[in-house]
C-alpha positions in Angstrom: -7.6 1.7 7.7 -9.3 5.1 7.8 -7.0 7.8 7.4 -7.8 10.3 10.9 -6.8 13.2 10.9 -6.5 16.0 13.8 -7.5 19.6 12.9 -6.7 22.2 14.8 -7.4 25.4 13.9 -9.4 28.5 15.9 -10.5 30.2 12.3 -13.8 28.6 11.0 -13.6 29.5 7.6 -10.1 28.2 7.1 -11.3 24.9 9.6 -14.0 24.8 7.5 -12.2 25.1 4.1 -9.1 22.3 5.6 -11.5 20.1 6.7 -13.5 19.8 2.8 -10.0 19.3 1.5 -8.9 16.6 3.7 -12.1 14.6 3.8 -12.5 15.1 -0.1 -9.0 13.2 0.0 -10.1 10.4 2.2 -9.5 12.0 5.3 -11.4 10.8 8.4 -11.3 15.2 10.1 -11.6 15.5 13.3 -12.0 19.7 14.1 -11.0 21.2 16.9 -10.2 24.9 17.8 -8.1 25.0 21.0 -5.8 22.7 22.5 -8.7 21.8 25.2 -10.4 20.1 22.8 -7.3 18.7 21.1 -6.1 16.5 23.6 -9.1 15.2 24.2 -9.6 14.1 20.9 -6.3 12.6 20.7 -7.2 10.7 23.6 -10.8 9.3 22.7 -9.6 8.4 19.3 -7.6 7.2 16.9 -5.6 10.0 15.3 -3.3 9.4 13.2 -1.5 12.8 12.4 -2.2 16.2 13.7 -2.3 19.1 11.4 -2.2 22.8 14.1 -2.4 26.4 13.2 0.9 27.4 15.4 -0.9 30.6 16.7 -4.5 30.0 18.3 -6.4 32.0 20.4 -4.8 33.4 23.4 -2.9 29.8 22.7 0.2 28.1 21.9 -0.1 25.5 19.2 3.6 24.1 20.1 2.3 23.8 23.0 0.0 21.2 21.5 3.7 19.3 19.6 5.7 19.1 23.2 2.0 17.5 24.7 1.4 14.6 21.2 5.5 14.1 21.5 5.5 13.0 25.7 1.5 11.4 25.0 1.5 9.7 21.6 4.5 10.3 20.5 4.4 8.1 16.6 1.4 11.3 15.7 3.7 13.4 13.5 2.5 17.3 13.9 2.4 19.3 10.9 2.6 23.0 11.7 0.4 25.5 9.3 1.3 29.2 9.9 1.9 32.2 8.2 4.4 34.2 6.7 5.1 35.9 9.2 5.8 33.1 11.7 8.2 30.9 9.5 10.6 31.3 12.3 8.5 30.0 14.5 7.3 27.0 12.3 11.1 26.0 11.7 11.8 25.8 15.4 9.1 23.8 16.3 10.2 21.3 13.4 13.6 21.4 16.0 11.7 20.3 18.8 10.1 17.3 16.5 7.2 18.4 13.6 7.3 16.6 11.1 6.9 19.7 8.8 4.8 22.9 8.2 3.1 24.6 4.9 2.6 28.6 5.2 -0.9 30.3 4.3 -1.9 30.4 1.9 -1.6 26.4 1.5 -2.1 25.4 -1.9 -4.2 22.1 -2.0 -1.8 20.1 -3.7 1.1 20.3 -1.5 -1.5 20.3 1.1 -2.0 16.7 0.5 1.5 15.9 -1.0 2.7 16.9 2.6 -0.2 14.7 4.3 0.2 12.1 2.0 4.5 11.9 3.1 3.2 11.9 6.9 0.7 9.0 6.3 3.4 6.8 5.2 5.3 8.3 8.4 2.9 7.5 10.9 2.2 3.9 9.4 5.9 2.8 9.1 6.5 3.6 12.3 3.5 2.3 13.5 3.9 -0.7 12.1 7.7 -1.3 13.7 5.7 -0.9 17.0 3.7 -3.2 17.3 4.7 -5.7 14.4 4.8 -8.8 16.7 1.2 -8.0 18.0 0.3 -7.4 14.7 1.2 -10.8 13.4 0.2 -13.2 16.5 -3.7 -11.1 16.1 -3.7 -11.6 12.5 -2.8 -15.5 12.5 -1.3 -15.1 8.3 2.5 -14.6 6.8 0.2 -11.6 5.1 0.3 -8.7 5.7 -2.0 -5.9 4.6 -4.6 -3.5 6.5 -5.8 -2.1 3.0 -9.8 -3.3 2.7 -8.9 -5.1 0.0 -6.6 -7.4 1.2 -9.0 -8.0 4.4 -11.0 -8.7 1.6 -8.7 -11.2 0.7 -7.8 -12.5 4.8 -11.4 -12.8 5.3 -11.6 -15.0 2.2 -9.1 -17.2 3.4 -10.7 -17.6 7.1 -13.3 -18.6 5.3 -12.3 -21.3 2.2 -9.9 -23.0 4.4 -12.6 -24.3 6.8 -13.1 -26.3 3.9 -11.7 -28.1 0.9 -13.9 -26.6 -1.8 -11.0 -25.5 -5.1 -9.6 -22.5 -4.4 -7.9 -20.5 -7.5 -5.8 -17.1 -6.7 -5.2 -14.5 -9.8 -2.9 -11.6 -9.4 -0.1 -10.1 -11.0 3.7 -11.9 -10.7 4.7 -10.7 -7.3 1.8 -10.4 -5.3 2.4 -13.3 -3.0 -0.7 -16.2 -4.4 1.9 -18.9 -3.2 1.4 -16.7 0.4 -2.3 -17.2 -0.3 -1.9 -20.8 -0.4 -0.1 -21.8 2.1 -2.1 -19.5 4.6 -4.9 -22.0 3.7 -3.0 -24.7 4.1 -2.0 -23.5 7.3 -5.9 -22.7 8.8 -7.0 -26.0 7.4 -7.8 -29.1 8.4 -5.2 -30.2 6.4 -2.3 -28.9 8.0 -0.5 -31.6 9.7 -0.4 -33.3 6.4 2.0 -32.8 3.0 1.9 -28.9 1.7 2.6 -29.6 -2.3 3.6 -27.8 -5.0 5.0 -27.4 -8.0 4.8 -24.4 -10.9 3.3 -25.2 -14.0 5.6 -23.4 -16.0 8.7 -24.3 -14.6 8.3 -28.2 -16.2 7.9 -28.6 -19.6 5.1 -30.1 -21.0 6.3 -33.7 -21.6 7.6 -34.6 -17.9 4.1 -32.6 -16.7 2.5 -36.0 -16.6 5.3 -37.9 -14.6 5.5 -34.8 -12.9 2.0 -34.6 -11.0 1.4 -38.9 -10.9 4.7 -39.9 -11.1 5.8 -43.3 -13.1 6.4 -46.7 -13.0 9.9 -48.6 -13.8 10.9 -49.1 -17.2 8.3 -46.3 -18.0 10.9 -44.9 -20.4 14.4 -44.3 -20.9 16.3 -43.4 -17.4 13.2 -45.1 -15.8 15.3 -47.5 -13.2 12.8 -46.6 -10.0 9.2 -45.7 -9.7 8.3 -42.5 -8.4 5.7 -41.1 -6.8 3.9 -37.9 -8.2 2.9 -35.3 -6.4 -1.0 -36.2 -6.5 0.4 -38.8 -4.9 2.9 -36.5 -2.2 0.4 -34.6 -1.3 -2.5 -37.7 -0.5 -4.5 -36.4 3.2 -3.1 -32.5 2.6 -3.1 -30.1 -0.6 -1.9 -29.4 -3.9 -1.2 -25.5 -4.9 -0.4 -25.7 -8.6 1.0 -22.3 -9.6 1.2 -20.8 -13.1 -1.7 -23.3 -14.2 -2.7 -21.3 -17.3 0.7 -22.4 -18.7 -0.7 -26.0 -18.6 -0.8 -27.4 -21.8 -4.3 -29.0 -23.0 -3.1 -32.3 -23.6 -2.6 -32.0 -19.7 -5.6 -30.2 -18.9 -7.4 -33.0 -19.5 -5.9 -35.4 -17.8 -5.9 -32.7 -14.9 -9.9 -32.8 -15.3 -10.2 -36.4 -15.2 -7.9 -36.9 -11.2 -10.3 -34.0 -9.8 -13.5 -35.8 -11.5 -12.7 -39.2 -10.6 -10.1 -38.5 -7.3 -8.1 -41.9 -9.2 -5.2 -41.8 -11.1 -2.5 -44.6 -13.1 1.5 -43.3 -13.2 2.6 -43.2 -16.4 3.3 -46.6 -17.7 1.7 -48.4 -14.6 -2.0 -49.8 -14.6 -2.8 -49.5 -10.6 -5.4 -47.3 -10.2 -4.4 -44.5 -7.6 -7.1 -43.2 -5.2 -6.0 -39.9 -3.5 -7.3 -37.7 -1.0 -6.4 -34.1 -2.7 -7.5 -30.4 -1.9 -6.7 -28.7 -4.8 -5.6 -24.8 -5.0 -4.0 -23.5 -8.3 -3.3 -19.4 -9.3 -2.3 -17.9 -12.6 -1.7 -14.7 -13.4 -3.6 -15.2 -16.4 -7.7 -13.9 -17.2 -8.3 -17.8 -17.3 -12.3 -16.4 -18.6 -10.3 -15.0 -21.8 -8.4 -18.3 -22.4 -11.2 -20.3 -22.2 -12.6 -18.0 -25.0 -9.6 -17.8 -26.6 -9.4 -21.7 -26.5 -6.7 -22.1 -24.5 -8.0 -23.1 -21.8 -11.0 -25.9 -21.4 -14.1 -24.0 -20.2 -15.4 -27.3 -17.5 -11.9 -27.4 -15.9 -12.5 -23.6 -15.2 -14.7 -24.2 -13.9 -13.8 -27.2 -12.0 -10.9 -24.8 -10.6 -12.8 -21.7 -9.6 -14.8 -22.9 -7.2 -13.7 -19.9 -4.8 -11.8 -17.2 -6.5 -9.5 -15.0 -5.1 -8.6 -12.2 -6.6 -4.8 -10.6 -5.3 -4.3 -6.8 -6.3 -1.5 -5.0 -6.8 1.2 -3.1 -4.7 -0.1 0.1 -6.8 -3.6 -0.5 -5.7 -2.8 -1.0 -2.3 -0.1 1.5 -1.6 -1.1 2.7 2.3 0.5 -0.5 3.0 4.0 -0.7 1.2 5.5 0.8 4.6 4.2 -1.6 6.6 5.5 -4.2 4.3 8.7 -1.9 4.1 8.8 -2.7 7.9 8.4 -6.0 7.9 10.9 -6.9 5.5 14.0 -4.2 7.0 13.6 -6.2 10.2 13.7 -9.7 8.5 16.7 -9.4 6.6 18.6 -7.6 9.8 17.9 -10.6 11.6 19.1 -12.4 8.9 22.5 -10.2 7.8 22.9 -10.0 12.2 22.8 -5.9 11.1 20.6 -2.9 13.0 17.3 -2.0 11.5 17.4 1.4 9.5 15.2 4.0 9.5 13.6 5.1 6.2 13.2 8.9 5.9 9.5 10.1 5.1 10.9 11.2 1.3 11.5 7.6 0.7 8.5 6.7 1.9 6.2 8.9 -0.1 8.2 8.3 -3.3 7.4 4.0 -3.3 4.7 4.7 -2.0 3.9 7.0 -5.5 5.5 4.6 -7.9 4.1 1.6 -9.6 5.8 -1.3 -8.6 6.1 -3.5 -11.7 7.4 -6.4 -10.2 4.6 -6.1 -7.4 5.8 -7.4 -3.3 8.6 -9.0 -5.2 9.9 -6.5 -6.5 9.6 -4.1 -3.7 11.5 -6.8 -0.5 14.6 -7.5 -4.0 15.0 -3.5 -4.0 15.1 -3.7 0.0 17.6 -6.4 0.2 19.8 -5.3 -2.1 19.7 -1.9 0.2 20.5 -4.3 3.3 22.7 -5.7 1.1 25.2 -3.2 0.0 24.6 -0.5 2.6 25.6 0.1 6.2 23.4 3.4 6.6 21.1 4.0 9.7 18.6 5.5 7.0 17.5 4.1 4.3 16.8 8.2 2.2 15.7 8.5 -2.0 19.5 8.3 -2.9 20.1 4.2 -2.3 16.7 3.6 -4.7 17.1 2.3 -7.6 17.2 4.5 -10.8 13.2 3.8 -12.2 12.3 5.0 -8.8 15.0 7.4 -8.2 13.8 8.8 -12.1 9.4 8.5 -11.6 10.6 11.1 -8.2 12.3 13.6 -10.0 9.6 14.0 -12.9 6.8 14.5 -9.6 9.4 17.3 -8.5 9.6 18.9 -12.1 6.1 18.4 -12.2 5.9 19.8 -8.6 8.2 22.8 -9.3 6.8 23.6 -13.0 3.1 24.0 -11.1 4.9 26.6 -8.4 5.7 29.0 -11.2 2.7 29.4 -12.1 0.9 29.6 -8.6 3.7 32.4 -8.2 3.3 34.0 -11.2 -0.8 34.2 -11.0 -0.2 35.3 -7.2 2.6 37.7 -9.2 0.0 39.1 -11.8 -3.0 39.5 -9.0 -1.2 41.1 -6.6 0.3 43.9 -9.1 -3.3 44.2 -10.3 -5.1 45.0 -7.2 -2.3 47.5 -6.0 -2.8 49.6 -9.6 -6.4 49.4 -8.8 -6.4 50.9 -5.4 -3.9 53.5 -6.2 -6.5 54.0 -9.1 -9.1 54.5 -7.1 -7.3 56.0 -4.1 -7.4 53.0 -1.6 -10.6 52.6 -1.6 -12.3 49.2 -1.3 -15.9 50.1 -1.9 -14.7 51.3 -5.1 -11.2 49.4 -6.1 -13.9 45.5 -5.4 -16.2 47.0 -8.5 -14.0 48.0 -10.4 -12.0 44.3 -10.4 -15.2 43.1 -10.7 -15.7 41.5 -6.7 -17.2 41.6 -4.4 -16.0 44.3 -0.8 -15.2 40.4 1.1 -13.4 38.9 -1.9 -11.1 41.5 -2.3 -10.6 41.7 1.3 -9.7 38.0 1.7 -7.7 38.5 -1.3 -5.8 41.7 0.3 -4.9 39.9 2.5 -3.7 36.2 1.2 -1.7 38.0 -0.7 0.1 40.0 1.9 -1.4 43.5 1.0 -2.5 45.9 3.9 -6.2 46.8 4.3 
């Protein structure tokens, strides 16, 4: 989903600069120079964030804040303010503004604030439309990121066929959910969905797990037992972590796929099955083939329709949706009220790398729900590894701020000294500083120096 921003600014140059900065950062910008244009845009366009100047020509930007709160309460409003109107901006925050940023603004600071507002919007919108979204999608998987939309389209297409599917992705990205979704949307949905984790079964037992065994086939086999292929007959068999399967079992699996039949361990009767096979792995099977650890002929049998799941760090815009969903789920399970999540907390979560992907995020939120009764999840509630990442980012931002402050102080002193040396004559001062007269005037305005 595109990030749509309504920019309300009456000064054409500032409006142009802001639009360029936001557009280059991936935002879709709708610009307005007065309240009438802004309200029209809010009614006709799918706006996610409002960035408005507090002082417009003959108008009060805070009036737009009130209108948004009444007609589109989910949209966060960020106030642009000059140094002389900071008190007014603080007052606007008390009336419901998301935050404010002072002119002259820093690009990094502005984009960080816009990112935080985007996460805030996504989280609260997910809360308000969750049920409708689930029914519409028809999938147990959450995501609006472009890569997830591609995955959803593949699921819908492949579910109409019996083709083999190979799902790849890091641990915790939801490979089993995708396999279940393909089965649930297929013509086989009323028949069994059987799953097995190849990494959890010792190689010595894998054959009997997949194909079953006859009575007396080995010590302890007091009764015959059907294998997973038999149990899945007519339905779907999901082999997770297929990359962990031994070479011997790879050969036997290939034979079953080619002939659609097998014999139980210790048996002589050929059993025919009609099974749709879905496999998954967190390994790069092409590299495993190149290194001789995985059969090339089996790889091509499995990889008819590949589906690659992105890591959570590659789709951070989906984190607010996932957070809202998990908190709702745990609240219902534990009989607790659903807590809110602070914008700072969402921002930290969206910038963390999540090596354990969605499973790790789910565990973090479940841990919060178990040990807390607070009505809001804050940064303080996050595990130490997330907070440490956040603190490093803050220290980095603080260093940048110090550099900016020192630079501004040096610029201001240099201009003041040059103005004194040239008796406050702007033209001669600009020439001495080797900048244009207009450039000097803009810099003086930015630094709060009187023209």
